[in-house]
Structure formats: C-alpha cells, structure tokens
Wavefront OBJ file of the C-alpha trace (Angstrom):
o trace
v 76.096 98.133 115.489
v 74.013 96.062 112.823
v 70.238 95.790 112.725
v 70.175 92.213 114.361
v 72.637 93.270 117.064
v 70.238 96.542 117.684
v 67.267 94.236 118.064
v 69.049 91.977 120.521
v 70.302 94.629 122.417
v 66.670 96.232 122.417
v 65.232 92.732 123.318
v 67.575 92.205 126.190
v 67.057 95.796 127.822
v 63.362 95.102 127.668
v 63.561 91.884 129.070
v 65.696 93.046 132.090
v 63.072 95.808 132.732
v 59.946 93.435 132.542
v 59.179 91.940 136.319
v 55.981 89.993 134.881
v 57.762 87.300 132.843
v 61.513 85.612 132.908
v 62.061 87.089 129.440
v 65.812 87.042 129.800
v 65.814 83.242 130.715
v 63.534 82.860 127.603
v 65.984 84.537 125.198
v 69.070 82.616 126.851
v 67.394 79.274 126.210
v 66.449 80.087 122.842
v 70.023 80.997 121.981
v 71.221 77.698 123.632
v 68.877 75.694 121.255
v 70.411 76.995 118.247
v 73.927 76.644 119.797
v 73.048 72.680 120.144
v 71.884 72.603 116.463
v 75.277 73.578 115.189
v 77.274 71.327 113.022
v 80.884 71.058 111.933
v 83.653 72.364 114.004
v 82.009 74.043 117.174
v 83.152 77.458 118.064
v 84.650 78.055 121.482
v 81.663 80.016 122.583
v 79.096 77.258 121.979
v 77.774 76.272 125.451
v 76.833 72.895 124.084
v 80.546 71.848 123.497
v 81.774 68.998 125.545
v 84.728 71.292 126.452
v 82.481 73.768 127.961
v 80.397 71.251 129.987
v 77.796 70.292 127.095
v 77.384 66.967 125.273
v 78.444 67.855 121.733
v 81.612 67.471 119.995
v 82.485 68.473 116.531
v 80.507 66.605 113.722
v 80.308 66.039 110.082
v 83.614 67.777 109.578
v 84.514 65.899 106.265
v 80.949 65.679 104.689
v 81.241 66.144 101.023
v 85.004 65.755 101.040
v 84.546 62.589 98.663
v 83.098 64.602 96.076
v 85.335 67.848 96.449
v 82.677 69.976 98.271
v 82.798 71.168 101.802
v 79.611 70.811 103.485
v 80.866 70.902 107.104
v 79.156 73.554 109.334
v 75.574 74.830 109.330
v 72.660 73.873 111.395
v 70.542 70.818 111.610
v 66.791 70.954 111.148
v 64.422 69.436 113.843
v 64.862 66.173 112.775
v 68.711 66.288 112.744
v 68.827 64.516 109.253
v 68.940 67.564 107.278
v 71.872 69.921 107.307
v 71.097 73.500 106.487
v 74.231 75.397 105.169
l 1 2 3 4 5 6 7 8 9 10 11 12 13 14 15 16 17 18 19 20 21 22 23 24 25 26 27 28 29 30 31 32 33 34 35 36 37 38 39 40 41 42 43 44 45 46 47 48 49 50 51 52 53 54 55 56 57 58 59 60 61 62 63 64 65 66 67 68 69 70 71 72 73 74 75 76 77 78 79 80 81 82 83 84 85
C-alpha cells in the first residue's frame, strides 16, 4: 500500500470512529468534487458520469489533435476554463 492509500485508510478509520463530526461524509463529498472536475473520457467509477446517475459526459476528448498533441484528460480548475494535465 502506497503512502496516499495509507493516509486515506487512516483517515477513513479515524472518521468512522469520530462521533462528533460527520467526517466520512466530508471525505466522500470531497472526493465527489474532484470526480466532477475530471475531463476527457470519464472512468467507469466516476459518480458524476451520466451513466452512473450524474450529469457529466466525456468532454474535450480531441483537444490538441489539430496540432498532434493529446491534451484530453486531466482536471478543470475552479473556473472550468483551464485544464490541468
């Protein structure tokens, strides 16, 4: 298990044992936010995909093709105008 996976595992364990705050809900919503920011061909596990009941479809799948560079995929920034690869 890598460092990021260990951190998420620790966080989830801690969140499930915390009665004061809904940390599990917070973490799930945070991941959902990043899933909604994905560009390109969306993976099957993405909960924002229209096929999974969401509102997103594949987007910007041919960006850069006119100059021979594949810029599909990545994440949008907060404004949705900048694609971060």
